[in-house]
C-alpha positions in Angstrom: 99.4 -38.8 51.1 96.5 -40.4 49.1 95.0 -38.2 46.3 91.6 -38.1 48.1 93.3 -36.6 51.1 94.9 -33.9 49.0 91.6 -33.2 47.2 89.9 -32.9 50.6 92.6 -30.6 51.9 92.4 -28.5 48.8 88.6 -28.3 49.1 88.9 -27.3 52.7 91.5 -24.7 52.0 89.2 -23.1 49.4 86.2 -23.1 51.7 88.4 -21.5 54.5 89.5 -18.8 52.0 85.9 -18.1 51.1 84.8 -18.0 54.7 87.6 -15.5 55.6 86.3 -13.0 53.0 84.2 -10.1 54.4 80.6 -9.8 53.4 79.1 -9.5 50.9 82.1 -11.3 49.3 81.7 -14.4 51.4 78.2 -14.9 50.0 79.2 -14.1 46.5 82.3 -16.4 46.6 80.2 -19.3 48.1 77.7 -18.9 45.3 80.5 -18.8 42.7 82.1 -21.9 44.2 78.8 -23.8 44.1 78.0 -22.7 40.5 81.5 -23.6 39.2 81.4 -27.1 40.7 77.8 -27.7 39.6 78.5 -26.5 36.0 81.6 -28.7 35.7 81.7 -31.4 38.4 85.0 -32.7 37.2 86.8 -29.5 38.3 88.8 -29.7 41.4 89.1 -26.6 43.7 92.5 -25.6 45.0 94.2 -22.4 46.2 95.9 -20.7 43.2 97.9 -17.5 43.7 96.3 -17.2 47.1 92.7 -17.5 45.9 90.2 -20.2 44.7 91.1 -21.8 41.4 89.5 -24.7 39.6 91.3 -27.3 37.4 90.5 -30.8 36.1 93.3 -32.2 38.2 95.7 -31.3 41.0 98.6 -31.0 38.6 96.7 -29.5 35.6 96.4 -25.8 34.9 93.7 -23.8 36.5 90.9 -22.9 34.1 88.6 -20.8 36.2 89.3 -18.7 39.2 88.0 -15.8 41.3 89.8 -13.3 43.4 89.1 -10.6 46.0 91.6 -7.8 45.8 91.1 -4.5 47.6 87.4 -4.9 47.8 87.0 -5.9 44.2 85.7 -9.4 43.3 86.7 -10.7 39.9 86.0 -13.9 38.1 88.4 -15.0 35.4 89.3 -17.7 32.9 93.0 -18.6 32.5 94.8 -18.7 29.3 94.4 -22.5 29.4 90.6 -22.2 29.3 88.5 -22.6 26.2 87.1 -19.1 25.5 84.7 -18.2 22.7 85.2 -15.0 20.8 82.7 -12.2 21.3 80.4 -12.0 18.3 81.6 -9.8 15.5 85.1 -9.3 17.1 88.3 -11.0 17.7 88.1 -10.3 21.5 88.1 -13.3 23.9 86.5 -12.3 27.2 88.4 -13.6 30.2 87.6 -11.6 33.3 84.6 -9.9 34.9 84.1 -7.8 38.0 81.3 -8.7 40.5 79.7 -6.7 43.3 76.7 -9.0 43.5 75.3 -12.1 41.8 71.8 -13.0 40.8 70.3 -16.0 39.0 70.9 -14.6 35.5 74.6 -13.9 36.4 75.1 -17.4 37.9 73.5 -19.0 34.8 75.9 -17.0 32.5 78.8 -18.0 34.8 77.8 -21.7 34.5 77.8 -21.3 30.7 81.2 -19.8 30.8 82.6 -22.5 33.0 81.2 -25.3 30.8 82.8 -23.6 27.8 86.1 -23.1 29.6 86.3 -26.8 30.5 85.6 -27.7 26.9 
């Protein structure tokens, strides 16, 4: 199967997963998907552990992902992502819970994605 066919199937699978989520999570996930791909166009979506994940290639590690588990939406950066330390600490943030998104949140997510990709 040609790579573009795999990429198309992966993209379709991610969009199906998003569409199957209940509201308001379908809307939140669609906005996350769009924001992630706009912030780092070289990322390729695929299903990762049953949920949308984004990597630089089909056989490379996922860097950014989001999940819906038991009515809780989370956005995460994998251990393979570039993550900046929080100021004044040794903590490296890697996951956030979402129950809504606004423009400021999406802008911050775009920054996180650009950093994660390096």
